[in-house]
C-alpha positions in Angstrom: 16.9 8.9 11.4 16.9 9.8 14.8 13.0 10.7 14.1 12.1 7.2 12.7 13.9 5.9 16.1 11.8 7.8 18.3 8.6 6.9 16.4 9.6 3.4 16.8 10.3 3.7 20.2 7.0 5.5 21.1 4.9 2.8 19.2 6.9 -0.4 19.5 8.6 -2.5 22.0 11.5 -3.0 19.7 14.9 -2.9 21.5 16.1 0.5 20.3 18.5 1.8 22.9 19.5 5.1 21.2 18.9 7.8 23.2 17.4 10.5 21.3 16.5 14.2 22.0 12.6 14.4 22.3 11.2 17.8 21.4 8.1 19.2 20.1 9.7 19.6 16.6 11.0 16.0 16.1 7.4 14.7 17.4 5.5 16.9 14.9 8.0 15.4 12.0 7.6 11.9 13.3 3.9 11.8 12.4 5.0 11.8 8.8 6.3 8.4 9.7 3.7 6.9 12.0 2.2 4.5 9.3 6.2 3.5 9.2 5.6 2.1 12.7 2.5 0.6 11.6 4.4 -1.4 9.1 6.7 -2.6 11.4 4.0 -3.8 13.5 1.8 -5.2 10.7 5.2 -7.1 9.5 5.7 -8.7 13.1 2.0 -9.8 13.2 2.2 -11.4 9.8 5.3 -12.9 10.3 3.9 -14.8 13.4 0.8 -15.8 11.6 2.7 -17.2 8.5 5.1 -19.2 11.1 2.5 -20.5 13.1 0.0 -21.3 10.6 2.4 -24.1 9.2 2.5 -25.4 12.5 -1.4 -24.7 14.1 -4.9 -24.3 12.7 -5.8 -21.0 11.5 -7.5 -20.1 15.1 -4.3 -20.5 17.0 -2.1 -18.5 14.5 -4.6 -15.7 14.7 -4.5 -15.9 18.5 -0.7 -15.9 18.3 -0.7 -13.1 15.9 -3.0 -10.9 18.1 -0.6 -11.5 21.6 2.4 -10.6 19.2 0.4 -7.4 18.5 -0.1 -6.7 22.2 3.6 -7.4 22.9 4.7 -5.3 20.3 2.6 -2.1 20.8 2.3 -2.8 24.9 -1.1 -2.4 24.1 -0.7 1.5 23.9 -3.6 2.3 21.5 -5.7 -0.1 23.0 -5.4 1.5 26.3 -6.4 4.7 24.7 -9.7 2.9 23.5 -10.4 1.6 27.0 -10.0 5.2 28.3 -12.3 6.7 25.9 -15.0 3.9 26.1 -14.7 4.7 30.1 -14.9 8.3 29.4 -17.6 8.4 26.7 -20.1 6.0 28.3 -20.1 7.6 31.8 -22.3 10.1 30.7 -20.8 12.6 32.8 -19.5 16.3 32.2 -16.9 17.2 29.7 -14.2 17.9 32.6 -15.4 14.8 34.2 -14.8 12.5 30.6 -11.2 14.1 30.6 -10.3 13.1 34.2 -11.6 9.6 33.5 -9.3 9.5 30.6 -6.5 10.5 32.8 -7.4 7.8 35.4 -4.8 4.5 35.5 -7.7 2.3 36.2 -9.8 0.7 34.0 -13.5 0.5 33.9 -16.5 -1.8 32.8 -16.5 0.0 29.7 -13.0 -0.2 28.9 -13.1 -3.8 29.5 -15.5 -4.2 27.2 -14.0 -2.6 24.3 -10.8 -4.2 24.9 -12.6 -7.6 24.5 -14.6 -6.5 21.9 -11.6 -5.1 20.0 -9.5 -8.4 20.1 -12.7 -10.4 19.3 -13.4 -8.6 16.2 -9.7 -8.8 15.0 -9.6 -12.5 15.9 -12.8 -13.2 14.0 -12.3 -11.4 11.0 -8.8 -13.0 10.6 -9.8 -16.5 10.8 -12.6 -15.8 8.4 -10.7 -13.8 5.7 -9.1 -15.3 2.5 -6.2 -13.2 3.1 -5.4 -12.7 6.8 -1.6 -12.0 6.1 -2.4 -9.3 3.9 -5.0 -8.0 6.4 -2.3 -8.5 9.2 0.2 -6.3 7.0 -2.3 -3.4 6.3 -4.6 -2.9 9.2 -2.1 -1.3 11.8 -1.2 1.2 8.9 -4.9 1.7 8.3 -5.3 3.0 11.8 -2.0 5.3 11.6 -3.1 6.6 8.1 -6.1 8.8 9.3 -4.2 10.0 12.4 -3.2 13.2 10.7 -7.0 13.9 9.8 -7.6 13.7 13.5 -4.9 15.9 14.6 -4.8 18.6 11.8 -6.1 22.1 12.9 -7.6 20.1 16.1 -8.1 21.3 19.5 -6.3 19.8 22.3 -8.5 20.2 25.4 -6.3 20.1 28.1 -3.3 22.3 29.3 -0.9 19.8 29.4 0.0 16.2 27.9 1.6 14.4 25.4 -0.7 14.8 22.8 -0.4 18.6 23.3 2.9 18.7 21.2 1.3 17.6 17.7 -2.4 17.7 18.1 -3.7 20.9 16.2 0.0 21.6 15.6 1.0 19.4 12.8 1.3 21.3 9.0 -0.4 20.4 6.1 2.8 18.9 4.6 3.4 16.8 7.1 -0.4 15.6 7.5 -0.3 14.8 3.6 2.7 12.9 3.7 1.7 10.8 6.5 -1.8 10.1 4.9 -0.6 9.4 1.5 2.3 7.0 2.9 -0.5 5.0 4.7 -2.9 5.1 1.5 -0.1 3.6 -0.9 1.0 0.7 1.7 -2.6 0.0 2.4 -4.0 0.0 -1.0 -0.9 -2.2 -2.1 -1.3 -4.5 0.4 -5.2 -5.1 -0.5 -4.5 -5.2 -4.0 -2.2 -7.8 -3.8 -4.3 -9.8 -1.3 -7.2 -9.6 -3.9 -4.6 -11.1 -6.2 -2.8 -13.7 -4.5 -5.6 -15.1 -2.3 -7.4 -16.0 -5.8 -10.3 -14.0 -5.5 -11.9 -13.0 -8.8 -11.8 -9.6 -9.4 -12.0 -7.4 -12.5 -10.0 -4.2 -12.8 -12.8 -2.1 -13.3 -14.3 -3.3 -10.0 -11.2 -3.7 -8.2 -9.5 -0.6 -8.2 -12.7 1.6 -7.4 -12.9 -0.7 -4.4 -9.3 -0.1 -3.0 -9.7 3.7 -3.1 -13.5 3.2 -1.7 -12.3 1.2 1.1 -9.5 4.0 1.9 -12.3 6.7 1.7 -14.6 5.2 4.2 -11.9 4.8 6.7 -11.1 8.3 6.4 -14.7 9.4 6.5 -15.2 7.5 9.6 -12.3 8.8 11.2 -13.3 12.4 10.4 -16.8 11.6 11.8 -15.0 10.3 14.8 -13.3 13.5 15.3 -16.2 15.4 14.7 -18.0 13.4 17.4 -14.8 13.9 19.9 -14.7 17.7 19.2 -18.8 18.0 20.5 -18.3 15.8 23.3 -15.0 16.5 25.1 -14.2 19.6 22.9 -11.4 18.2 20.9 -8.8 15.4 20.5 -6.5 13.9 23.1 -3.9 11.1 22.9 -6.5 8.5 24.4 -8.8 9.4 21.7 -6.1 9.2 19.2 -5.6 5.7 20.2 -9.1 4.9 20.1 -9.4 5.9 16.2 -6.6 4.0 15.4 -8.2 0.9 16.9 -11.7 1.7 15.8 -10.3 2.5 12.0 -8.6 -0.8 12.0 -11.3 -3.0 12.7 -13.2 -1.1 10.2 -10.8 -1.5 7.6 -11.2 -5.4 8.3 -14.6 -5.1 8.3 -14.7 -3.5 4.8 -12.0 -6.1 3.5 -14.5 -9.0 4.7 -17.5 -7.2 2.9 -15.3 -6.7 -0.3 -14.0 -10.2 -0.4 -17.9 -11.3 0.0 -18.9 -8.9 -2.9 -15.6 -10.1 -5.3 
């Protein structure tokens, strides 16, 4: 329970005031529960959207849901995306990129990344036939690939929060985290297809579900490989960037799936 509380304190704004001892061992065990934090975030967003859609147009409901996400997450992963964008598009040396990521100021590319992130989410939500199920699954999709990004990865700095778990999580924790997320995402997508009224035969629907999940893991692996070549490994910022990228990629895949089915 303490590990779950620490995980929620790390990723959410929930008022959990219990003092929990922070240790590398607990942080590593907590990776298995990262999708649980995604579920909490998704439930909060979906609740806001569901309540707002009964009062406002879908455009306003989507905007309120995204504002709710920013409040709940404190922009934790979005900040990592901005820092990563500033570093990667600086065209500087590996050492300078790592310094840029540590800089608390946001640059032009970081601003562009944040705007693009929120704009894509907004447009995909308003265009979806299953927006509630999309909100329930997207944050978990971003979390389910994190173990792949960390397992046996290199942390390119001497110190930092990411050093506690990047490259240090055992295989069983990585598998539990990934499977936890996969089951939730697949269940939400399947329920969304059924309850949204999208016509779908089982013969095409089940492969489509696992195809979406597989493509998310493939993109996460490609992102990790690119980071290893560019900055020498994975950092906390690049983990945040991976989470945001996979969230949007998942939503794009669902949009494509809606069109096909």
